[in-house]
Rosetta silent file (secondary structure, phi, psi, omega in degrees, C-alpha in Angstrom):
SEQUENCE: MNEEKAPEYGSFSSEPATPLEALERMIASLPPGDPARRELIDLRSSVAEQEEMISEARHTIEKLDEVIKKVPIIIATSIQESASRS
SCORE:     score description
SCORE:     0.000 S_00000001
   1 L     0.000  133.367 -177.215   53.189  -12.435    5.419 S_00000001
   2 L   -77.139  129.074 -177.988   55.384  -13.036    2.426 S_00000001
   3 H   -48.339  -49.213 -174.103   55.496   -9.792    0.150 S_00000001
   4 H   -71.114  -26.200 -178.574   54.869  -11.911   -2.916 S_00000001
   5 H  -102.725   17.393  179.218   51.985  -13.798   -1.393 S_00000001
   6 L   -56.222  141.319 -177.728   50.291  -10.610    0.046 S_00000001
   7 L   -64.239  153.892  179.075   46.530  -10.819   -0.234 S_00000001
   8 L   -95.770  128.742 -176.401   44.938   -9.030   -3.226 S_00000001
   9 L  -115.652   53.607 -175.850   42.573   -6.295   -2.247 S_00000001
  10 L   -91.276  -16.350 -175.131   41.164   -5.293   -5.650 S_00000001
  11 L  -100.248   87.005 -175.343   37.392   -5.550   -5.238 S_00000001
  12 L  -121.036  154.653  165.496   36.402   -2.529   -3.146 S_00000001
  13 L   -67.900 -177.495 -170.715   33.391   -0.230   -2.940 S_00000001
  14 L   -69.474  -41.149 -175.899   33.991    3.391   -3.796 S_00000001
  15 L  -119.588  128.364  178.354   35.101    4.603   -0.305 S_00000001
  16 L   -63.880  139.534 -178.590   37.058    2.508    2.219 S_00000001
  17 L   -87.954  -21.471 -177.374   34.997    2.171    5.445 S_00000001
  18 L  -138.017  163.046  175.322   37.993    1.819    7.862 S_00000001
  19 H   -60.887  -31.102  174.709   41.608    2.720    7.931 S_00000001
  20 H   -57.189  -48.378 -178.603   42.409   -0.914    7.530 S_00000001
  21 H   -65.836  -40.715 -176.328   40.512   -1.015    4.197 S_00000001
  22 H   -68.310  -35.985  176.371   42.237    2.137    3.065 S_00000001
  23 H   -62.746  -41.913 -178.166   45.657    0.474    3.899 S_00000001
  24 H   -64.555  -34.759  178.757   44.661   -2.671    2.013 S_00000001
  25 H   -71.485  -37.554  174.457   43.921   -0.542   -1.069 S_00000001
  26 H   -60.216  -45.076  175.154   47.307    1.068   -0.851 S_00000001
  27 H   -57.348  -43.005 -176.524   48.913   -2.370   -0.672 S_00000001
  28 H   -68.877  -24.800 -171.814   46.948   -3.596   -3.627 S_00000001
  29 H   -83.437  -17.407 -179.283   47.928   -0.531   -5.618 S_00000001
  30 L   -96.901  144.335 -178.608   51.674   -1.247   -5.288 S_00000001
  31 L   -75.875  152.386  172.776   53.514   -3.805   -7.290 S_00000001
  32 L   -54.370  138.285 -179.197   55.123   -6.774   -5.651 S_00000001
  33 L    93.687   -7.034  171.326   58.747   -6.010   -4.705 S_00000001
  34 L   -73.167  125.778 -179.266   58.050   -2.308   -3.864 S_00000001
  35 H   -56.534  -36.276  178.304   59.735   -1.578   -0.543 S_00000001
  36 H   -62.582  -37.515  176.928   56.754    0.621    0.473 S_00000001
  37 H   -64.477  -34.351  174.784   54.443   -2.330   -0.032 S_00000001
  38 H   -63.132  -44.565  176.460   56.511   -4.477    2.310 S_00000001
  39 H   -64.416  -40.445  178.653   56.277   -1.807    5.028 S_00000001
  40 H   -62.537  -39.110 -176.482   52.547   -1.399    4.415 S_00000001
  41 H   -70.697  -33.535  175.882   52.033   -5.140    4.775 S_00000001
  42 H   -66.886  -37.758  178.885   54.041   -5.049    8.038 S_00000001
  43 H   -72.199  -33.170 -177.290   51.889   -2.137    9.246 S_00000001
  44 H   -49.696  -49.580  178.635   48.558   -3.835    8.377 S_00000001
  45 H   -50.311  -41.420  175.722   48.852   -6.261   11.300 S_00000001
  46 H   -73.442  -36.114  174.952   49.153   -3.377   13.791 S_00000001
  47 H   -63.633  -40.906 -177.439   46.296   -1.530   12.165 S_00000001
  48 H   -65.380  -44.668  175.761   44.154   -4.616   12.359 S_00000001
  49 H   -64.272  -35.604  179.996   44.938   -5.139   16.064 S_00000001
  50 H   -71.371  -40.505  177.995   44.129   -1.444   16.833 S_00000001
  51 H   -58.736  -48.795  178.797   40.810   -1.674   14.865 S_00000001
  52 H   -57.545  -46.961  173.813   39.992   -4.856   16.950 S_00000001
  53 H   -61.470  -42.055  177.010   40.837   -3.025   20.263 S_00000001
  54 H   -60.046  -46.549  179.384   38.834   -0.066   19.266 S_00000001
  55 H   -61.827  -47.920  177.925   35.776   -2.313   18.434 S_00000001
  56 H   -62.757  -34.810 -178.241   36.134   -4.114   21.790 S_00000001
  57 H   -70.064  -44.187  179.367   36.403   -0.703   23.629 S_00000001
  58 H   -57.068  -52.249 -178.175   33.249    0.528   21.791 S_00000001
  59 H   -60.562  -37.474  178.212   31.356   -2.586   22.778 S_00000001
  60 H   -65.762  -41.696 -177.752   32.470   -2.236   26.449 S_00000001
  61 H   -62.825  -39.966 -177.045   31.384    1.395   26.403 S_00000001
  62 H   -64.569  -43.138 -179.788   27.958    0.490   25.024 S_00000001
  63 H   -63.904  -39.781  179.544   27.561   -2.144   27.876 S_00000001
  64 H   -65.013  -38.455 -176.744   28.610    0.471   30.438 S_00000001
  65 H   -64.925  -38.573  176.522   26.157    2.973   28.991 S_00000001
  66 H   -62.660  -41.741 -179.459   23.333    0.464   29.466 S_00000001
  67 H   -61.932  -51.182 -172.055   24.365   -0.105   33.115 S_00000001
  68 H   -61.335  -31.354 -179.024   24.499    3.679   33.779 S_00000001
  69 H   -71.073  -24.664  179.723   21.027    4.093   32.317 S_00000001
  70 H   -85.241  -18.119 -173.935   19.730    1.522   34.844 S_00000001
  71 H   -57.243  -50.778 -178.209   21.377    3.106   37.840 S_00000001
  72 H   -59.300  -32.900  177.405   18.681    5.818   38.450 S_00000001
  73 H   -69.438  -43.884  179.496   15.992    3.046   38.365 S_00000001
  74 H   -66.160  -36.178 -178.255   17.782    0.893   40.819 S_00000001
  75 H   -74.420  -34.531  176.122   18.299    3.870   43.193 S_00000001
  76 H   -66.151  -37.435 -176.931   14.592    4.850   42.964 S_00000001
  77 H   -69.666  -38.982  177.286   13.517    1.358   43.603 S_00000001
  78 H   -61.588  -35.596  178.446   15.865    1.117   46.588 S_00000001
  79 H   -71.055  -42.596 -177.016   14.530    4.403   47.963 S_00000001
  80 H   -64.410  -43.664  173.281   10.920    3.176   47.513 S_00000001
  81 H   -60.013  -39.164 -179.906   11.742    0.043   49.385 S_00000001
  82 H   -60.138  -49.364  179.926   13.434    1.788   52.082 S_00000001
  83 H   -62.080  -35.189 -179.522   10.390    4.106   52.478 S_00000001
  84 H   -73.259  -26.969  179.626    7.834    1.273   52.494 S_00000001
  85 H   -77.380  -23.087 -177.752    9.787   -0.436   55.371 S_00000001
  86 L   -76.362    0.000    0.000    9.756    2.661   57.531 S_00000001
C-alpha cells in the first residue's frame, strides 16, 4: 500500500473493538510522510492476517465444542443398542 494512498480511518466509535482498529486509528492520526506511519501500514497486513487466523481458530473451536457435547449422547446410544442386542 502506498503511504500517500493509505486508507483514511477517521470515523470510529469511541473505543476500537480490535487491535486492527486501534492500529488503523494510529495510522489515521499520523500525517502522510511520517516514517512511523509507513511502518504501521506495513504492520497492518500482518495484524489483519492474524485476526483472520484467530477468527478461523475460534470458529473451529466452536465446531469442536459442539461435537464434544454430542459424544456422551453417541456413547449412551451405542451402549443402549449393545444392551438391547444382548
